[in-house]
N, C-alpha and C positions, 0 to 999 in steps of 0.2 A: 568085333576081328576074330577071327577064323585060326586055332593054333588046334595043331597033335591033343596035347597036354587040358585044354576044354570038354575035346571029345566033339569040337562040331569040324571040323578039320572033316574040307571029301573035294572030293579032286573032279576036277574039267566034266569027268565020264560020268559018274556019277551023278553031278548035281544037272546034268543033261535029262539024263534017268531019271531022278528025280523030278525034276520040277519044270521038265521043259525045254529047247532051243528059247524062247520066248519066255517062257519065267523066268526060265535065268537073262535074254538082256535087259527084262523090268527092271530089273532086285537090280542088275547087275548097276546100273541107268540109274538107281536111287541110291549107292551104295555111297556114294559123295563127289563134293567136287571143287573141295579145295587140295593142297598140300600133304593133308592130314592118310594118316591111311585108308584107304576102305572099307567104307565097316558091312559087310554082306550075312541083311537080316531075312531066318528061313522066312519070318513072316510074310514078308516084304514080295519073297517069290510067291507063295499060298496066294498073297492077293494082289497079284499081279495075273495072275491064273486065276485068277475067279474075278479079274477084271472084264477080263481075256473072251474069257466069256459069256457072261451078260451081254459083251457087248455081241457078239457072233450071234448071240439069239436074238437079238434089238435084233439087227440087223435083218435076219430071218423071218419075224414074225412085219418088219417091212413091205419086204419086201416082197411076201406073199399078201398084204393090205391094201397093197397100192396105188390098187380100184378104187379105196373109199377116200387118197388124202385128197389134196385142193389140187387145181388144176385146175389151168387158166392164165394166163397176163397175171405180171405180180410186179402190181400198181396204189396196192396198196402207202400207209402211209406208214406202217412196217417189215414195208417190201425197200424201203425208199431205202429208211433207214440200217435194215439187216447188211442191203446191197454196198453202203453207200463204210458200213464199221470190216464189209470183209477189204474190201478197195483202198482202205486205210490201216492194212490189216497185212495186205501184198505187201504196198511203200511200203512200211515201218522194218516189211521184211526182205524183199530189193535188197532195201540200203543195208540193212545190219550187214550178208550175206557180200555184196560188197562194202564194206567195214573189212 
């Protein structure tokens, strides 16, 4: 927990300057989902920024190499399993959203 007495207190402006808005969103999303007080951990904000950076670099690499990716009809067994799992996930998401 943040407190001035332990020296880990940050204002929202300081936190966004230090971790970026996206880093803060990730850290705050991970801060706790229960009725307990949220526990902001700077290491989670740092790890979130690293995950975002790694993901962006991966996307750039995939875009640069998109000509070497598989193309054509998606009709292998693995393609059908993937499509089925995605459909099941979409239906489950819709059901939960409606609830």
